[in-house]
C-alpha positions as CSV (number, residue, x, y, z in Angstrom):
1,X,26.7,-33.7,62.2
2,X,23.9,-33.4,64.7
3,X,24.0,-30.6,67.3
4,X,21.8,-29.7,70.2
5,X,22.1,-25.9,70.7
6,X,21.5,-24.7,74.2
7,X,22.8,-21.2,74.7
8,X,26.5,-20.8,75.5
9,X,27.1,-24.6,75.9
10,X,25.8,-27.3,73.6
11,X,25.8,-31.1,73.4
12,X,27.4,-32.3,70.2
13,X,27.8,-35.6,68.6
14,X,31.5,-36.4,67.9
15,X,32.5,-39.1,65.4
16,X,36.0,-40.7,65.7
17,X,38.0,-40.4,62.5
18,X,39.7,-43.6,63.4
19,X,36.9,-46.1,63.9
20,X,33.8,-43.9,63.3
21,X,32.6,-44.6,66.9
22,X,30.1,-42.0,68.2
23,X,30.5,-40.1,71.5
24,X,28.7,-37.1,72.9
25,X,30.5,-34.1,74.3
26,X,29.7,-30.7,75.7
27,X,31.3,-27.7,74.0
28,X,31.1,-23.9,74.3
29,X,30.5,-21.4,71.6
30,X,34.0,-21.7,70.1
31,X,33.9,-25.5,70.2
32,X,36.2,-25.8,73.2
33,X,35.4,-29.0,75.2
34,X,33.9,-28.6,78.6
35,X,36.3,-31.2,80.0
36,X,34.4,-32.1,83.2
37,X,31.1,-32.6,81.4
38,X,32.7,-34.5,78.5
39,X,34.5,-36.7,81.1
40,X,31.2,-37.4,82.8
41,X,29.8,-38.5,79.4
42,X,32.8,-40.7,78.7
43,X,32.2,-42.2,82.1
44,X,28.7,-43.1,81.1
45,X,30.0,-44.7,77.9
46,X,32.6,-46.7,79.8
47,X,29.9,-47.9,82.3
48,X,27.9,-49.3,79.4
49,X,25.1,-46.8,79.2
50,X,23.3,-46.6,75.9
51,X,24.2,-44.0,73.3
52,X,20.7,-42.5,73.7
53,X,21.3,-42.1,77.5
54,X,24.6,-40.3,76.7
55,X,22.9,-38.0,74.2
56,X,20.1,-37.1,76.6
57,X,22.5,-36.5,79.5
58,X,24.7,-34.4,77.3
59,X,21.8,-32.0,76.6
60,X,20.8,-31.9,80.2
61,X,24.3,-31.1,81.4
62,X,24.7,-28.4,78.7
63,X,21.4,-26.9,79.8
64,X,22.6,-26.8,83.5
65,X,26.0,-25.2,82.4
66,X,24.2,-22.6,80.4
67,X,21.9,-21.7,83.2
68,X,24.8,-21.4,85.6
69,X,26.7,-19.2,83.1
70,X,23.7,-17.0,82.6
71,X,22.9,-16.6,86.3
72,X,26.5,-16.1,87.6
73,X,26.6,-19.4,89.4
74,X,29.8,-21.5,89.5
75,X,28.5,-24.8,88.2
76,X,30.8,-26.8,90.6
77,X,29.8,-24.8,93.7
78,X,26.0,-24.6,93.2
79,X,24.3,-24.9,96.6
80,X,20.8,-26.1,97.3
81,X,19.4,-22.6,96.9
82,X,21.0,-22.4,93.4
83,X,19.7,-25.8,92.4
84,X,16.3,-24.9,93.7
85,X,16.3,-21.8,91.5
86,X,17.4,-23.9,88.5
87,X,14.6,-26.3,89.1
88,X,12.0,-23.5,89.3
89,X,13.5,-22.0,86.1
90,X,13.2,-25.4,84.3
91,X,9.4,-25.3,84.7
92,X,8.8,-21.6,84.5
93,X,11.0,-20.7,81.5
94,X,9.1,-21.0,78.2
95,X,10.6,-23.4,75.7
96,X,11.6,-22.1,72.3
97,X,9.0,-22.5,69.6
98,X,9.0,-25.6,67.4
99,X,9.6,-24.9,63.7
100,X,10.4,-21.5,62.1
101,X,7.1,-19.7,62.7
102,X,6.1,-17.8,65.8
103,X,4.8,-19.8,68.7
104,X,1.0,-20.0,68.8
105,X,1.1,-20.9,72.5
106,X,3.9,-20.9,75.0
107,X,5.3,-24.4,75.9
108,X,6.8,-25.3,79.2
109,X,8.6,-28.3,80.6
110,X,6.7,-30.7,82.7
111,X,7.7,-31.2,86.3
112,X,8.6,-34.8,85.6
113,X,11.0,-33.5,82.8
114,X,12.5,-31.0,85.2
115,X,13.0,-33.7,87.8
116,X,14.8,-35.9,85.2
117,X,17.1,-33.0,84.3
118,X,17.8,-32.5,88.1
119,X,18.6,-36.2,88.4
120,X,21.2,-35.9,85.7
121,X,22.7,-32.8,87.2
122,X,23.0,-34.5,90.6
123,X,24.8,-37.4,88.9
124,X,27.1,-35.0,87.2
125,X,27.9,-33.2,90.5
126,X,28.5,-36.5,92.3
127,X,30.8,-37.5,89.5
128,X,32.5,-34.2,89.9
129,X,33.0,-34.8,93.6
130,X,34.6,-38.2,92.9
131,X,37.0,-36.5,90.5
132,X,37.8,-33.5,92.8
133,X,36.0,-30.8,90.8
134,X,33.1,-30.4,93.2
135,X,33.4,-29.9,96.9
136,X,32.3,-32.9,98.9
137,X,29.7,-30.8,100.9
138,X,27.9,-30.0,97.6
139,X,27.6,-33.7,96.8
140,X,26.6,-34.6,100.4
141,X,23.8,-32.1,100.3
142,X,22.2,-33.8,97.3
143,X,21.3,-36.9,99.3
């Protein structure tokens, strides 16, 4: 089992007991599925996206959901100001140290990485609008 831990939510690799096919899902700390995020990932699968794309998007969506939970933002109602704060946080928040020892020097995300995360979040929110989870005005403000 391979797990990407990101605060309250995490991306997790799920293996079907029937055919051993692999899917990525987003779960909370008690392993309850985040239905909307997991549906988004299933949509990527059904659209023929690669398993690696699904894995990366799962981690990015989990990161967004964690940030929303930690900052008191309803993920489905995040406005432009909230998304701007999230983008700034992505580049300003130090990354956890690699390995077990203390970090010698703080590491940060590159702006290009933060932009890639935001692209995924925007796709997730647009998917949410198409499914009735996110108000249309939120999705419209992303373009």
